[in-house]
FIKOLZA-1660 file (N, C-alpha, C; in steps of 0.1 Angstrom, whole numbers, plus 5000, padded with zeros to 4 digits):
% residues 161
   i   px   py   pz ch aa at
   1 5008 4988 5000  A  M  N
   1 5000 5000 5000  A  M CA
   1 5009 5013 5000  A  M  C
   2 5019 5012 5008  A  K  N
   2 5028 5024 5009  A  K CA
   2 5035 5027 4996  A  K  C
   3 5039 5016 4989  A  F  N
   3 5046 5018 4976  A  F CA
   3 5036 5024 4966  A  F  C
   4 5024 5019 4966  A  K  N
   4 5014 5024 4956  A  K CA
   4 5011 5039 4959  A  K  C
   5 5010 5043 4971  A  R  N
   5 5008 5057 4975  A  R CA
   5 5020 5065 4971  A  R  C
   6 5032 5060 4973  A  H  N
   6 5044 5067 4969  A  H CA
   6 5045 5069 4954  A  H  C
   7 5040 5059 4946  A  V  N
   7 5040 5061 4931  A  V CA
   7 5030 5072 4927  A  V  C
   8 5019 5072 4934  A  Q  N
   8 5009 5082 4931  A  Q CA
   8 5014 5096 4934  A  Q  C
   9 5021 5098 4945  A  I  N
   9 5027 5111 4949  A  I CA
   9 5037 5115 4938  A  I  C
  10 5046 5106 4934  A  M  N
  10 5056 5109 4925  A  M CA
  10 5050 5113 4911  A  M  C
  11 5039 5106 4907  A  A  N
  11 5033 5110 4895  A  A CA
  11 5027 5124 4895  A  A  C
  12 5021 5127 4907  A  R  N
  12 5016 5141 4908  A  R CA
  12 5028 5151 4908  A  R  C
  13 5039 5148 4914  A  L  N
  13 5050 5157 4914  A  L CA
  13 5055 5159 4900  A  L  C
  14 5056 5149 4892  A  R  N
  14 5060 5150 4878  A  R CA
  14 5051 5159 4870  A  R  C
  15 5038 5158 4873  A  I  N
  15 5029 5167 4866  A  I CA
  15 5031 5182 4870  A  I  C
  16 5033 5184 4883  A  L  N
  16 5035 5197 4888  A  L CA
  16 5048 5203 4883  A  L  C
  17 5058 5196 4882  A  H  N
  17 5071 5201 4878  A  H CA
  17 5074 5199 4863  A  H  C
  18 5064 5194 4856  A  R  N
  18 5064 5192 4841  A  R CA
  18 5076 5184 4837  A  R  C
  19 5080 5174 4845  A  E  N
  19 5090 5165 4842  A  E CA
  19 5085 5155 4833  A  E  C
  20 5093 5151 4823  A  Q  N
  20 5090 5140 4815  A  Q CA
  20 5095 5127 4821  A  Q  C
  21 5087 5116 4821  A  P  N
  21 5092 5104 4827  A  P CA
  21 5103 5098 4819  A  P  C
  22 5112 5092 4826  A  D  N
  22 5124 5086 4820  A  D CA
  22 5120 5073 4813  A  D  C
  23 5121 5072 4800  A  P  N
  23 5117 5059 4793  A  P CA
  23 5125 5047 4798  A  P  C
  24 5137 5049 4802  A  A  N
  24 5145 5038 4807  A  A CA
  24 5140 5032 4820  A  A  C
  25 5133 5040 4828  A  R  N
  25 5128 5035 4840  A  R CA
  25 5114 5030 4839  A  R  C
  26 5107 5033 4828  A  M  N
  26 5093 5028 4826  A  M CA
  26 5093 5014 4821  A  M  C
  27 5083 5006 4826  A  P  N
  27 5082 4992 4820  A  P CA
  27 5078 4993 4806  A  P  C
  28 5083 4983 4799  A  A  N
  28 5080 4982 4784  A  A CA
  28 5065 4978 4783  A  A  C
  29 5059 4984 4773  A  Q  N
  29 5045 4981 4771  A  Q CA
  29 5044 4969 4761  A  Q  C
  30 5036 4959 4765  A  Q  N
  30 5034 4948 4757  A  Q CA
  30 5021 4949 4749  A  Q  C
  31 5021 4943 4737  A  P  N
  31 5009 4944 4729  A  P CA
  31 4998 4936 4736  A  P  C
  32 4985 4941 4735  A  P  N
  32 4974 4933 4741  A  P CA
  32 4973 4919 4735  A  P  C
  33 4969 4910 4744  A  D  N
  33 4967 4896 4740  A  D CA
  33 4952 4894 4737  A  D  C
  34 4949 4892 4724  A  H  N
  34 4935 4890 4720  A  H CA
  34 4932 4876 4717  A  H  C
  35 4941 4867 4722  A  S  N
  35 4938 4853 4718  A  S CA
  35 4926 4847 4726  A  S  C
  36 4923 4852 4737  A  N  N
  36 4911 4847 4745  A  N CA
  36 4902 4859 4748  A  N  C
  37 4897 4866 4738  A  D  N
  37 4889 4878 4740  A  D CA
  37 4875 4874 4743  A  D  C
  38 4871 4875 4756  A  W  N
  38 4858 4870 4760  A  W CA
  38 4847 4881 4756  A  W  C
  39 4851 4892 4751  A  M  N
  39 4842 4902 4747  A  M CA
  39 4839 4901 4732  A  M  C
  40 4844 4891 4725  A  E  N
  40 4843 4890 4711  A  E CA
  40 4828 4890 4706  A  E  C
  41 4820 4884 4714  A  H  N
  41 4806 4884 4710  A  H CA
  41 4799 4897 4710  A  H  C
  42 4805 4907 4717  A  R  N
  42 4799 4921 4717  A  R CA
  42 4800 4928 4703  A  R  C
  43 4809 4923 4695  A  S  N
  43 4810 4930 4682  A  S CA
  43 4800 4925 4672  A  S  C
  44 4792 4914 4675  A  R  N
  44 4782 4909 4666  A  R CA
  44 4770 4918 4666  A  R  C
  45 4764 4920 4655  A  R  N
  45 4753 4929 4654  A  R CA
  45 4741 4921 4648  A  R  C
  46 4729 4927 4650  A  G  N
  46 4717 4922 4643  A  G CA
  46 4711 4910 4650  A  G  C
  47 4706 4901 4642  A  L  N
  47 4698 4889 4647  A  L CA
  47 4707 4880 4654  A  L  C
  48 4720 4879 4650  A  R  N
  48 4729 4869 4657  A  R CA
  48 4731 4874 4672  A  R  C
  49 4732 4887 4674  A  R  N
  49 4734 4892 4688  A  R CA
  49 4721 4890 4696  A  R  C
  50 4710 4893 4689  A  L  N
  50 4697 4891 4696  A  L CA
  50 4695 4876 4700  A  L  C
  51 4698 4867 4691  A  R  N
  51 4697 4853 4694  A  R CA
  51 4706 4849 4706  A  R  C
  52 4718 4854 4706  A  N  N
  52 4727 4851 4717  A  N CA
  52 4722 4856 4730  A  N  C
  53 4717 4869 4730  A  A  N
  53 4712 4875 4742  A  A CA
  53 4700 4867 4747  A  A  C
  54 4691 4863 4738  A  T  N
  54 4680 4855 4742  A  T CA
  54 4684 4841 4748  A  T  C
  55 4694 4835 4742  A  R  N
  55 4699 4822 4747  A  R CA
  55 4705 4824 4761  A  R  C
  56 4713 4835 4763  A  F  N
  56 4719 4837 4777  A  F CA
  56 4708 4840 4787  A  F  C
  57 4697 4848 4783  A  S  N
  57 4686 4851 4792  A  S CA
  57 4679 4838 4796  A  S  C
  58 4676 4830 4786  A  L  N
  58 4669 4817 4790  A  L CA
  58 4677 4808 4798  A  L  C
  59 4690 4808 4796  A  S  N
  59 4699 4801 4804  A  S CA
  59 4699 4806 4819  A  S  C
  60 4698 4819 4821  A  G  N
  60 4697 4825 4834  A  G CA
  60 4684 4821 4841  A  G  C
  61 4673 4821 4833  A  L  N
  61 4660 4817 4839  A  L CA
  61 4660 4803 4843  A  L  C
  62 4666 4794 4834  A  R  N
  62 4667 4780 4837  A  R CA
  62 4676 4778 4850  A  R  C
  63 4687 4785 4851  A  D  N
  63 4695 4783 4863  A  D CA
  63 4688 4788 4876  A  D  C
  64 4680 4799 4875  A  A  N
  64 4672 4804 4886  A  A CA
  64 4662 4794 4890  A  A  C
  65 4655 4787 4880  A  W  N
  65 4645 4777 4883  A  W CA
  65 4652 4765 4890  A  W  C
  66 4663 4761 4886  A  R  N
  66 4670 4749 4892  A  R CA
  66 4676 4752 4906  A  R  C
  67 4681 4764 4908  A  H  N
  67 4689 4766 4920  A  H CA
  67 4683 4775 4930  A  H  C
  68 4672 4782 4927  A  E  N
  68 4666 4792 4936  A  E CA
  68 4652 4788 4940  A  E  C
  69 4650 4782 4952  A  P  N
  69 4636 4778 4956  A  P CA
  69 4627 4790 4957  A  P  C
  70 4632 4802 4961  A  S  N
  70 4623 4813 4962  A  S CA
  70 4618 4818 4949  A  S  C
  71 4626 4817 4938  A  F  N
  71 4622 4821 4925  A  F CA
  71 4611 4811 4920  A  F  C
  72 4613 4798 4923  A  R  N
  72 4603 4788 4919  A  R CA
  72 4590 4791 4925  A  R  C
  73 4590 4795 4938  A  F  N
  73 4578 4798 4946  A  F CA
  73 4571 4810 4940  A  F  C
  74 4579 4820 4936  A  E  N
  74 4573 4832 4930  A  E CA
  74 4567 4830 4917  A  E  C
  75 4573 4821 4909  A  V  N
  75 4568 4818 4895  A  V CA
  75 4555 4810 4897  A  V  C
  76 4554 4801 4907  A  Q  N
  76 4542 4794 4910  A  Q CA
  76 4531 4803 4914  A  Q  C
  77 4534 4813 4923  A  L  N
  77 4524 4823 4927  A  L CA
  77 4519 4831 4915  A  L  C
  78 4529 4834 4906  A  F  N
  78 4525 4842 4894  A  F CA
  78 4515 4834 4886  A  F  C
  79 4518 4821 4884  A  A  N
  79 4509 4812 4877  A  A CA
  79 4495 4812 4883  A  A  C
  80 4494 4812 4896  A  L  N
  80 4481 4813 4903  A  L CA
  80 4475 4827 4901  A  L  C
  81 4483 4837 4901  A  A  N
  81 4478 4851 4901  A  A CA
  81 4472 4855 4887  A  A  C
  82 4477 4848 4876  A  V  N
  82 4472 4852 4863  A  V CA
  82 4457 4851 4862  A  V  C
  83 4451 4840 4865  A  P  N
  83 4436 4839 4864  A  P CA
  83 4429 4848 4874  A  P  C
  84 4435 4850 4886  A  L  N
  84 4429 4859 4896  A  L CA
  84 4429 4874 4891  A  L  C
  85 4439 4877 4883  A  T  N
  85 4440 4891 4878  A  T CA
  85 4428 4895 4870  A  T  C
  86 4422 4885 4862  A  F  N
  86 4411 4889 4854  A  F CA
  86 4398 4889 4862  A  F  C
  87 4398 4883 4873  A  W  N
  87 4386 4885 4882  A  W CA
  87 4387 4898 4890  A  W  C
  88 4399 4901 4895  A  L  N
  88 4401 4912 4904  A  L CA
  88 4402 4926 4896  A  L  C
  89 4408 4926 4885  A  G  N
  89 4410 4938 4877  A  G CA
  89 4398 4941 4868  A  G  C
  90 4395 4954 4866  A  D  N
  90 4384 4958 4858  A  D CA
  90 4388 4963 4844  A  D  C
  91 4401 4967 4842  A  N  N
  91 4405 4972 4830  A  N CA
  91 4420 4969 4827  A  N  C
  92 4425 4972 4816  A  V  N
  92 4439 4969 4812  A  V CA
  92 4449 4974 4822  A  V  C
  93 4447 4986 4827  A  I  N
  93 4456 4993 4836  A  I CA
  93 4457 4984 4849  A  I  C
  94 4446 4980 4854  A  E  N
  94 4447 4972 4866  A  E CA
  94 4453 4958 4863  A  E  C
  95 4451 4952 4852  A  Y  N
  95 4457 4940 4848  A  Y CA
  95 4472 4942 4848  A  Y  C
  96 4477 4953 4842  A  C  N
  96 4491 4955 4842  A  C CA
  96 4497 4958 4856  A  C  C
  97 4490 4965 4864  A  L  N
  97 4495 4967 4878  A  L CA
  97 4496 4954 4885  A  L  C
  98 4486 4945 4884  A  L  N
  98 4486 4933 4892  A  L CA
  98 4497 4924 4887  A  L  C
  99 4498 4922 4874  A  L  N
  99 4508 4913 4869  A  L CA
  99 4522 4919 4869  A  L  C
 100 4522 4932 4867  A  G  N
 100 4535 4939 4867  A  G CA
 100 4542 4939 4881  A  G  C
 101 4534 4940 4891  A  S  N
 101 4540 4939 4905  A  S CA
 101 4546 4926 4907  A  S  C
 102 4540 4915 4902  A  F  N
 102 4547 4902 4903  A  F CA
 102 4559 4901 4895  A  F  C
 103 4559 4907 4883  A  L  N
 103 4571 4906 4875  A  L CA
 103 4583 4914 4881  A  L  C
 104 4579 4925 4887  A  I  N
 104 4589 4933 4894  A  I CA
 104 4595 4925 4906  A  I  C
 105 4587 4918 4913  A  L  N
 105 4591 4909 4924  A  L CA
 105 4601 4898 4919  A  L  C
 106 4597 4892 4908  A  M  N
 106 4606 4882 4902  A  M CA
 106 4619 4888 4897  A  M  C
 107 4618 4900 4891  A  L  N
 107 4630 4906 4887  A  L CA
 107 4640 4909 4898  A  L  C
 108 4635 4914 4909  A  T  N
 108 4643 4917 4921  A  T CA
 108 4649 4904 4927  A  T  C
 109 4641 4894 4926  A  E  N
 109 4646 4881 4931  A  E CA
 109 4658 4876 4923  A  E  C
 110 4657 4878 4909  A  L  N
 110 4668 4874 4901  A  L CA
 110 4680 4882 4904  A  L  C
 111 4679 4895 4905  A  L  N
 111 4690 4904 4908  A  L CA
 111 4696 4900 4922  A  L  C
 112 4688 4897 4932  A  N  N
 112 4693 4893 4945  A  N CA
 112 4701 4880 4944  A  N  C
 113 4695 4871 4936  A  S  N
 113 4702 4858 4935  A  S CA
 113 4716 4860 4928  A  S  C
 114 4716 4869 4918  A  G  N
 114 4729 4872 4911  A  G CA
 114 4739 4878 4921  A  G  C
 115 4735 4887 4929  A  I  N
 115 4744 4893 4939  A  I CA
 115 4749 4883 4949  A  I  C
 116 4740 4874 4953  A  E  N
 116 4744 4864 4963  A  E CA
 116 4754 4854 4956  A  E  C
 117 4751 4850 4944  A  S  N
 117 4760 4841 4937  A  S CA
 117 4774 4847 4935  A  S  C
 118 4774 4859 4931  A  L  N
 118 4787 4866 4929  A  L CA
 118 4794 4868 4942  A  L  C
 119 4787 4871 4953  A  S  N
 119 4794 4873 4966  A  S CA
 119 4799 4859 4970  A  S  C
 120 4792 4848 4968  A  D  N
 120 4797 4835 4972  A  D CA
 120 4809 4831 4964  A  D  C
 121 4809 4835 4951  A  R  N
 121 4820 4831 4942  A  R CA
 121 4833 4838 4947  A  R  C
 122 4832 4850 4951  A  I  N
 122 4843 4858 4956  A  I CA
 122 4849 4851 4968  A  I  C
 123 4840 4849 4978  A  S  N
 123 4845 4843 4991  A  S CA
 123 4833 4838 4999  A  S  C
 124 4834 4827 5005  A  T  N
 124 4823 4822 5014  A  T CA
 124 4825 4826 5028  A  T  C
 125 4837 4832 5030  A  E  N
 125 4840 4837 5044  A  E CA
 125 4831 4849 5047  A  E  C
 126 4829 4851 5060  A  H  N
 126 4821 4863 5064  A  H CA
 126 4829 4876 5062  A  H  C
 127 4823 4885 5055  A  H  N
 127 4829 4898 5052  A  H CA
 127 4818 4908 5053  A  H  C
 128 4821 4920 5059  A  E  N
 128 4811 4930 5061  A  E CA
 128 4805 4935 5048  A  E  C
 129 4813 4937 5038  A  L  N
 129 4807 4942 5025  A  L CA
 129 4799 4931 5018  A  L  C
 130 4802 4918 5019  A  S  N
 130 4794 4908 5014  A  S CA
 130 4781 4907 5021  A  S  C
 131 4781 4908 5034  A  R  N
 131 4769 4908 5042  A  R CA
 131 4760 4920 5038  A  R  C
 132 4766 4932 5036  A  R  N
 132 4758 4943 5033  A  R CA
 132 4752 4942 5019  A  R  C
 133 4760 4936 5009  A  A  N
 133 4754 4934 4996  A  A CA
 133 4742 4925 4996  A  A  C
 134 4744 4914 5004  A  K  N
 134 4733 4904 5004  A  K CA
 134 4721 4910 5012  A  K  C
 135 4723 4917 5022  A  D  N
 135 4712 4924 5029  A  D CA
 135 4705 4934 5021  A  D  C
 136 4712 4941 5013  A  L  N
 136 4706 4951 5004  A  L CA
 136 4698 4944 4993  A  L  C
 137 4703 4933 4988  A  G  N
 137 4695 4926 4978  A  G CA
 137 4682 4920 4985  A  G  C
 138 4684 4915 4997  A  S  N
 138 4672 4910 5004  A  S CA
 138 4662 4921 5007  A  S  C
 139 4667 4933 5010  A  A  N
 139 4658 4944 5012  A  A CA
 139 4650 4948 4999  A  A  C
 140 4657 4946 4988  A  A  N
 140 4650 4949 4975  A  A CA
 140 4639 4939 4973  A  A  C
 141 4641 4927 4976  A  V  N
 141 4631 4916 4974  A  V CA
 141 4619 4919 4984  A  V  C
 142 4623 4923 4996  A  F  N
 142 4612 4927 5006  A  F CA
 142 4604 4938 5001  A  F  C
 143 4610 4948 4995  A  L  N
 143 4602 4959 4989  A  L CA
 143 4593 4955 4978  A  L  C
 144 4598 4945 4970  A  G  N
 144 4590 4939 4959  A  G CA
 144 4578 4932 4964  A  G  C
 145 4580 4925 4975  A  I  N
 145 4569 4918 4982  A  I CA
 145 4559 4928 4987  A  I  C
 146 4564 4939 4993  A  M  N
 146 4555 4949 4998  A  M CA
 146 4547 4956 4987  A  M  C
 147 4553 4957 4975  A  L  N
 147 4546 4963 4963  A  L CA
 147 4535 4953 4959  A  L  C
 148 4538 4940 4958  A  V  N
 148 4527 4931 4954  A  V CA
 148 4516 4931 4964  A  V  C
 149 4519 4931 4977  A  L  N
 149 4508 4932 4987  A  L CA
 149 4500 4944 4987  A  L  C
 150 4507 4956 4984  A  L  N
 150 4500 4968 4983  A  L CA
 150 4491 4969 4971  A  L  C
 151 4496 4965 4959  A  V  N
 151 4487 4966 4947  A  V CA
 151 4476 4956 4948  A  V  C
 152 4479 4944 4952  A  W  N
 152 4468 4934 4953  A  W CA
 152 4458 4937 4964  A  W  C
 153 4463 4942 4975  A  G  N
 153 4455 4945 4986  A  G CA
 153 4445 4957 4983  A  G  C
 154 4451 4967 4977  A  M  N
 154 4442 4979 4974  A  M CA
 154 4431 4975 4963  A  M  C
 155 4435 4967 4953  A  L  N
 155 4425 4964 4943  A  L CA
 155 4415 4954 4949  A  L  C
 156 4420 4945 4958  A  L  N
 156 4410 4936 4964  A  L CA
 156 4400 4943 4974  A  L  C
 157 4405 4953 4981  A  C  N
 157 4397 4961 4990  A  C CA
 157 4386 4969 4981  A  C  C
 158 4391 4974 4970  A  E  N
 158 4382 4981 4961  A  E CA
 158 4371 4972 4956  A  E  C
 159 4375 4960 4953  A  K  N
 159 4365 4950 4947  A  K CA
 159 4355 4945 4957  A  K  C
 160 4360 4943 4969  A  V  N
 160 4352 4937 4980  A  V CA
 160 4343 4948 4987  A  V  C
 161 4349 4959 4990  A  F  N
 161 4341 4969 4997  A  F CA
 161 4335 4979 4988  A  F  C
% end
């Protein structure tokens, strides 16, 4: 850490004194290695890119279904909610609110699962930042659940009372 800070200070001093860095003391720049370019697919355009994006998205949904019990539960609730939507809602706006709230809940669940997977990949040891990231993801899912309860509760109260 001290060496890195020292290098930063020296770089600032060179700028202040308008010194040119000594090429003999600088490391030689090597050409970039493109043999394993994992971003190669980003250069594709059109239908091929759309096909790849769709394939990756479906793979993510399949992984969520296989490995995330909470996502499976939310999808099952969504399947039950679809017919209830047409009984509870009176117009297209209400249908969108009812089904959209469930879609937002599933979206936050997917994001939370991604955060948890990434945090576990980095380290399974307890770390304050990992705990905070997981708790924030869990809070997002909680707010999604509150949104579903609010929308469905308000429209149910309007229908019943």
